[in-house]
C-alpha positions as CSV (number, residue, x, y, z in Angstrom):
1,M,0.0,0.0,0.0
2,K,1.3,3.5,-0.9
3,F,0.7,6.1,1.8
4,S,-0.2,8.7,-0.9
5,Q,-3.1,6.6,-2.1
6,S,-4.3,5.5,1.4
7,F,-7.1,6.8,3.6
8,I,-4.7,7.6,6.5
9,F,-4.8,11.0,8.2
10,T,-2.8,11.1,11.4
11,L,-3.3,14.0,13.9
12,R,-0.4,16.3,14.7
13,E,-1.9,17.2,18.2
14,D,-3.5,15.1,20.9
15,P,-7.3,14.9,20.2
16,K,-9.2,16.9,22.8
17,I,-12.0,14.3,23.0
18,A,-9.7,11.6,24.0
19,D,-10.3,10.6,27.7
20,C,-7.6,8.0,28.1
21,L,-4.3,6.8,26.6
22,S,-5.7,4.1,24.3
23,H,-8.4,6.5,23.0
24,K,-5.7,9.1,22.2
25,L,-3.5,6.6,20.5
26,L,-6.2,5.2,18.2
27,L,-7.6,8.6,17.3
28,K,-4.1,10.1,16.7
29,G,-2.9,7.2,14.6
30,S,-6.0,7.4,12.3
31,Y,-7.6,4.1,13.5
32,L,-11.0,5.5,14.5
33,A,-13.4,8.3,13.8
34,M,-15.9,9.3,16.4
35,V,-19.5,9.4,15.1
36,S,-21.2,10.4,18.4
37,S,-20.7,9.7,22.1
38,G,-20.0,5.9,22.4
39,I,-20.3,5.3,18.6
40,Y,-17.2,4.9,16.3
41,S,-16.3,4.1,12.8
42,Y,-13.3,1.9,12.1
43,L,-11.0,3.6,9.5
44,P,-8.9,1.4,7.2
45,L,-6.0,1.0,9.8
46,G,-8.4,0.2,12.6
47,Y,-10.4,-2.3,10.4
48,R,-7.1,-4.0,9.4
49,V,-6.2,-4.6,13.1
50,L,-9.8,-5.7,13.9
51,S,-9.7,-8.2,11.0
52,R,-6.4,-9.7,12.2
53,I,-7.7,-10.0,15.7
54,S,-10.8,-11.7,14.4
55,A,-8.8,-14.1,12.3
56,I,-6.8,-15.1,15.4
57,I,-10.0,-15.7,17.3
58,R,-11.5,-17.8,14.5
59,K,-8.3,-19.9,14.2
60,H,-8.3,-20.9,17.8
61,L,-12.0,-21.5,18.1
62,N,-12.2,-23.5,14.9
63,S,-9.3,-25.6,16.2
64,A,-11.3,-26.2,19.4
65,G,-14.1,-27.6,17.3
66,A,-16.5,-24.5,17.5
67,Q,-18.6,-23.7,14.4
68,E,-19.3,-20.1,13.3
69,I,-22.7,-18.7,12.8
70,L,-24.2,-15.2,12.5
71,M,-27.3,-14.4,14.5
72,S,-29.7,-11.5,14.1
73,A,-29.0,-8.1,15.7
74,L,-32.8,-7.5,15.8
75,Q,-34.5,-9.6,18.4
76,P,-38.2,-10.0,19.5
77,I,-38.7,-9.0,23.2
78,E,-40.7,-12.2,23.7
79,L,-37.5,-14.2,23.6
80,W,-36.2,-12.2,26.6
81,Q,-39.5,-12.4,28.5
82,K,-39.1,-16.2,28.7
83,T,-36.0,-15.8,30.8
84,G,-37.0,-12.6,32.6
85,R,-34.0,-10.8,31.4
86,D,-36.2,-8.2,29.6
87,K,-36.5,-6.8,33.1
88,D,-32.9,-7.5,34.3
89,L,-31.3,-5.7,31.4
90,K,-34.1,-3.1,30.6
91,E,-31.9,-0.2,31.5
92,I,-29.3,-1.0,28.8
93,M,-31.6,-2.4,26.1
94,F,-32.4,-0.4,23.0
95,R,-36.1,-1.2,22.7
96,F,-38.7,-0.1,20.1
97,K,-41.8,-1.2,18.2
98,D,-42.1,-1.9,14.5
99,R,-44.9,-0.7,12.3
100,K,-47.0,-3.8,13.3
101,D,-46.6,-2.8,17.0
102,K,-44.3,-5.7,17.7
103,D,-41.8,-5.2,20.6
104,L,-38.2,-5.5,19.4
105,C,-34.7,-4.8,20.7
106,L,-31.2,-4.5,19.4
107,G,-29.4,-7.5,20.9
108,P,-27.1,-6.6,23.8
109,T,-26.2,-10.3,23.9
110,H,-27.5,-13.6,22.4
111,E,-28.0,-16.3,25.0
112,E,-31.8,-16.3,24.4
113,E,-31.6,-16.4,20.6
114,V,-29.0,-19.2,20.4
115,T,-31.0,-21.2,22.9
116,D,-34.1,-20.7,20.7
117,I,-32.1,-22.0,17.7
118,A,-30.9,-25.1,19.6
119,S,-34.5,-25.8,20.7
120,K,-35.6,-26.0,17.1
121,F,-33.0,-28.5,16.0
122,I,-31.8,-30.6,19.0
123,N,-33.9,-33.4,20.2
124,S,-31.4,-36.2,21.1
125,Y,-28.3,-36.7,23.1
126,K,-26.7,-38.1,19.9
127,Q,-26.6,-34.5,18.4
128,M,-24.3,-33.2,21.1
129,P,-21.8,-31.9,22.1
130,F,-21.3,-28.9,19.9
131,T,-20.3,-25.2,20.2
132,L,-21.5,-22.3,18.1
133,Y,-19.9,-18.9,18.0
134,Q,-20.3,-15.6,16.2
135,I,-18.4,-12.3,15.8
136,Q,-21.1,-9.6,15.8
137,T,-22.1,-6.1,16.8
138,K,-23.9,-5.7,20.1
139,F,-25.8,-2.6,21.3
140,R,-26.1,-1.4,24.9
141,D,-27.5,1.9,26.1
142,E,-24.6,2.8,28.3
143,P,-25.5,5.5,30.9
144,R,-22.1,7.1,30.4
145,P,-20.1,6.0,27.3
146,R,-16.4,6.7,27.8
147,F,-12.8,5.7,27.2
148,G,-13.4,5.2,23.4
149,L,-13.9,1.6,22.5
150,M,-13.6,0.5,26.1
151,R,-17.1,1.4,27.0
152,S,-19.3,2.2,24.0
153,A,-22.9,1.9,23.0
154,E,-22.1,-0.2,19.9
155,F,-19.3,-2.8,20.1
156,I,-18.1,-6.0,18.5
157,M,-18.1,-9.1,20.5
158,K,-17.3,-12.8,20.0
159,D,-19.8,-14.9,21.8
160,A,-19.7,-18.7,21.8
161,Y,-22.2,-21.2,23.3
162,S,-21.6,-24.9,24.1
163,F,-24.3,-27.5,24.3
164,D,-23.9,-30.7,26.2
165,C,-25.9,-33.6,27.7
166,D,-24.4,-33.5,31.2
167,E,-22.0,-31.7,33.5
168,E,-19.1,-33.9,32.5
169,G,-19.5,-32.8,28.9
170,L,-19.9,-29.1,30.0
171,N,-16.6,-29.4,31.9
172,V,-14.8,-30.6,28.8
173,S,-16.3,-27.9,26.6
174,Y,-15.5,-25.2,29.2
175,E,-11.9,-26.3,29.5
176,K,-11.5,-26.3,25.7
177,M,-12.7,-22.6,25.6
178,R,-10.5,-21.6,28.5
179,K,-7.5,-23.0,26.7
180,A,-8.5,-21.3,23.4
181,Y,-8.8,-18.0,25.2
182,Q,-5.4,-18.2,26.7
183,E,-4.0,-19.0,23.2
184,I,-5.9,-16.1,21.6
185,F,-4.8,-13.5,24.1
186,S,-1.2,-14.7,24.0
187,E,-1.1,-14.5,20.2
188,C,-2.6,-11.0,20.4
189,G,0.4,-9.9,22.5
190,L,-1.4,-9.4,25.8
191,R,-0.2,-10.0,29.3
192,F,-3.5,-11.1,30.9
193,A,-4.9,-12.5,34.1
194,M,-7.4,-15.3,34.4
195,I,-9.4,-15.0,37.6
196,E,-12.3,-16.9,39.0
197,A,-15.2,-14.5,39.0
198,D,-18.9,-13.9,39.9
199,S,-21.4,-15.0,37.2
200,G,-23.7,-12.0,37.8
201,V,-26.8,-11.7,35.7
202,M,-25.5,-14.4,33.3
203,G,-26.2,-17.0,36.0
204,G,-24.5,-20.4,36.2
205,S,-22.3,-22.3,38.5
206,Q,-18.8,-21.1,37.6
207,S,-17.1,-18.4,35.6
208,H,-13.6,-17.1,34.8
209,E,-12.7,-13.5,33.8
210,F,-9.8,-12.5,31.6
211,M,-8.3,-9.1,32.4
212,V,-5.5,-6.8,31.3
213,E,-3.9,-3.8,32.9
214,A,-5.3,-0.4,32.1
215,D,-5.0,3.1,33.7
216,I,-8.8,3.4,33.4
217,G,-9.5,0.0,35.0
218,E,-12.2,-0.3,37.7
219,D,-11.1,-3.7,39.0
220,I,-8.0,-4.2,41.2
221,L,-5.6,-7.1,41.1
222,Y,-2.2,-7.6,42.6
223,Y,0.8,-8.6,40.5
224,C,3.9,-10.5,41.7
225,E,7.0,-9.8,39.6
226,E,8.6,-13.0,41.0
227,C,5.8,-15.3,40.2
228,K,4.6,-13.4,37.1
229,K,1.1,-13.9,38.3
230,Y,-2.0,-11.9,39.2
231,F,-4.0,-12.4,42.4
232,R,-7.5,-11.2,43.4
233,D,-6.4,-10.9,47.0
234,K,-3.2,-9.3,48.4
235,G,-2.6,-12.3,50.7
236,D,-2.8,-15.0,48.0
237,C,0.9,-14.9,47.0
238,G,2.2,-17.0,49.9
239,L,5.1,-18.8,48.1
240,C,7.7,-16.1,47.4
241,K,6.7,-13.5,50.0
242,K,7.5,-10.7,47.6
243,P,5.7,-7.4,47.7
244,L,2.7,-7.2,45.3
245,A,2.1,-4.3,42.9
246,E,-1.5,-3.0,42.8
247,K,-2.8,-3.0,39.2
248,K,-6.0,-1.5,37.7
249,M,-7.6,-4.0,35.3
250,V,-10.3,-4.1,32.6
251,E,-12.1,-7.2,31.4
252,I,-11.5,-8.5,27.8
253,G,-13.1,-11.9,28.1
254,H,-15.4,-14.0,30.3
255,V,-16.4,-17.7,30.3
256,F,-19.4,-19.1,32.1
257,K,-20.9,-22.5,33.0
258,L,-24.5,-21.6,32.4
259,G,-26.0,-25.0,33.2
260,T,-29.7,-25.1,32.4
261,K,-30.8,-21.5,33.3
262,Y,-31.8,-20.7,29.7
263,T,-32.7,-24.1,28.4
264,V,-35.3,-24.7,31.2
265,A,-36.8,-21.3,30.7
266,Q,-37.0,-21.7,27.0
267,E,-37.8,-25.5,27.0
268,A,-34.7,-26.5,25.0
269,L,-34.9,-30.2,25.8
270,F,-33.4,-33.4,24.5
271,S,-34.0,-37.2,25.0
272,D,-31.3,-38.9,26.9
273,K,-30.1,-42.5,26.5
274,A,-33.1,-43.7,28.6
275,G,-35.5,-41.7,26.5
276,K,-36.2,-39.2,29.2
277,R,-36.6,-35.5,28.3
278,Q,-33.8,-33.3,29.8
279,P,-32.8,-29.7,29.5
280,I,-29.6,-29.1,27.4
281,I,-26.6,-28.0,29.5
282,M,-24.9,-24.8,28.3
283,G,-21.7,-22.8,28.6
284,C,-21.2,-19.2,27.3
285,Y,-17.9,-17.6,26.3
286,G,-17.4,-14.0,25.4
287,I,-14.5,-11.8,24.1
288,G,-14.8,-8.1,23.6
289,V,-13.3,-8.0,20.1
290,S,-13.4,-4.3,19.6
291,R,-12.2,-3.8,23.2
292,L,-9.0,-5.7,22.3
293,L,-7.9,-2.8,20.0
294,P,-7.5,-0.4,22.9
295,S,-6.3,-3.1,25.2
296,I,-3.4,-4.1,22.9
297,A,-2.6,-0.4,22.0
298,Q,-2.4,0.8,25.6
299,T,-0.1,-2.1,26.7
300,N,2.1,-1.9,23.6
301,C,3.1,1.8,23.2
302,D,5.7,4.4,24.0
303,E,5.7,8.2,24.0
304,K,5.7,8.3,20.2
305,G,2.7,6.0,19.6
306,I,1.5,2.4,19.3
307,I,3.9,-0.5,18.9
308,W,1.6,-3.3,17.5
309,P,2.6,-6.9,18.0
310,K,3.4,-8.6,14.6
311,S,0.4,-10.8,14.9
312,V,-2.2,-7.9,14.7
313,A,-0.3,-4.9,13.1
314,P,-2.1,-3.2,10.2
315,F,1.0,-3.6,8.1
316,D,4.1,-5.7,8.6
317,L,6.4,-2.7,8.1
318,S,6.6,0.9,7.1
319,I,9.0,2.0,4.4
320,V,10.0,5.7,4.7
321,V,11.3,7.1,1.4
322,L,13.4,10.3,1.8
323,D,14.3,10.7,-1.9
324,D,11.8,10.7,-4.7
325,S,14.3,9.4,-7.2
326,L,14.3,6.1,-5.3
327,L,10.6,5.3,-5.8
328,G,11.2,2.9,-8.6
329,E,13.6,0.9,-6.5
330,V,11.3,1.1,-3.6
331,D,8.5,-0.4,-5.7
332,T,10.8,-3.3,-6.6
333,F,11.7,-3.9,-3.0
334,A,8.0,-3.7,-1.9
335,K,7.1,-6.4,-4.5
336,I,9.8,-8.7,-3.2
337,L,8.4,-8.3,0.3
338,E,4.8,-8.9,-0.9
339,N,5.9,-12.1,-2.7
340,M,7.2,-13.2,0.7
341,G,3.7,-12.7,2.1
342,L,4.4,-9.4,3.8
343,D,2.3,-6.3,3.6
344,P,4.4,-3.1,3.5
345,L,3.1,0.5,3.9
346,V,5.3,2.7,1.6
347,D,5.4,6.4,2.6
348,D,5.9,7.9,-0.8
349,R,4.4,11.3,0.1
350,A,5.9,14.7,-0.7
351,A,6.4,15.4,3.0
352,G,9.3,16.2,5.2
353,A,11.4,13.5,7.0
354,G,10.1,14.5,10.4
355,V,6.4,14.2,9.4
356,K,7.1,10.7,7.9
357,F,9.0,9.5,11.0
358,N,6.3,10.8,13.3
359,D,3.5,9.2,11.3
360,A,5.4,5.8,11.2
361,A,5.7,5.9,15.0
362,A,2.1,6.9,15.5
363,I,0.8,4.1,13.2
364,G,3.1,1.7,15.0
365,N,3.9,-1.0,12.5
366,P,6.5,-3.4,14.0
367,F,9.4,-2.4,11.7
368,M,10.5,0.8,9.9
369,I,12.7,0.8,6.8
370,V,14.4,4.1,5.8
371,M,15.6,4.6,2.3
372,G,17.6,7.8,2.5
373,K,19.4,10.1,0.2
374,N,22.7,8.1,0.4
375,Y,21.0,4.9,-0.8
376,A,22.0,5.5,-4.5
377,A,25.7,5.6,-3.5
378,T,25.7,2.9,-0.8
379,K,22.8,0.6,-1.7
380,R,22.2,0.2,2.0
381,I,19.0,0.7,3.9
382,D,18.3,1.3,7.6
383,V,15.9,-1.0,9.5
384,E,14.6,-0.1,12.9
385,V,12.7,-2.5,15.2
386,R,9.9,-0.4,16.7
387,R,9.7,-2.2,20.0
388,T,13.4,-2.5,20.9
389,K,14.7,0.5,19.0
390,E,17.4,-1.7,17.5
391,K,18.8,-0.4,14.3
392,F,20.5,-2.2,11.4
393,N,22.1,-1.2,8.2
394,F,21.5,-3.7,5.5
395,T,21.8,-4.3,1.8
396,M,18.4,-5.1,0.2
397,D,19.2,-8.9,0.2
398,E,20.2,-8.8,3.8
399,A,17.0,-7.0,4.7
400,V,14.9,-9.6,2.9
401,N,16.7,-12.4,4.8
402,F,16.1,-10.5,8.1
403,F,12.4,-10.3,7.5
404,K,12.2,-13.9,6.4
405,K,13.7,-14.9,9.8
406,E,11.5,-12.4,11.8
407,Y,8.2,-13.6,10.3
408,A,9.2,-17.3,10.4
409,K,9.1,-16.9,14.2
410,Q,5.4,-15.9,14.1
């Protein structure tokens, strides 16, 4: 991609509407555009990161045997009345009537709808276990949208639902999802905590919450540098006796053993081996997909901007061209990288070196290549690793080999 032909418009100054670090980084780096309070559009850079995060999620859930579906955003209130959650969640639901006076809502979550789907197709223990998931937009009428994508009225969520015949089956499905979550968050470059949590309005017998550090976090955990672990209680780290650091945390994912709360209410039943009708046993597993953008950005940054992990970066590297006469050779180099499967962003604009360097830092691709005015004489280029600030001076062939090794690690 050539910068001159892209829809990338970084900001020179910190945006005044930004109310936390991640919000500032994403607006300044041209990842988001604010539509209204709590409502955002994903610009090309933001959508690239979102797509790569979603691909990681799909890879690990598919490997765990889950199957992807897409449910409706528009839901009849009568589904919610069966479980009583039309009252439990009434404060955050966007509710309205259609022209036929039918009560509808924009789905804040999908337990009721997926249970209704299961009830229409499942009638025997032989049809289970299975897990369905989707990546879809949810809508919640937040009393106070803030912190950019961290707490918004419209957000993207991955929600999965397991269906089993018995508790033993639920335990297996639950552990598969817990493992998949750990793999997903690790591949996204996050240092996360997994803590046993309260199930709240979701119900069920057990749940685990996945959290990351954030200056705007409302939950407190304690981190031990020696154990490299987080603890809910300050007295839990009894092995090493080291002092614990208090950390503010935000939730990025949650897994629940729902049991039969929804299937009993919605009469989603099956015949067991003895021919007896039983309620299906469910688990529920959510990831705030759009919340992962700010979570990754705020924990992978410096004073200049975001430093995306290679797995989710919008481009694999930035190429800063400081001499227009080199554009032909840059195109040749970019094609070599593309043939390797890499995606470079070539800054070919008629702009000063300072502007180009600042934009490369704000955008935060993992590597920056500089082709300066001395390239014609030396045939050498500079490569900087954004995270470590390491700098190398390579020939073009050496640079190609460097990136082959770097991306072979991924």
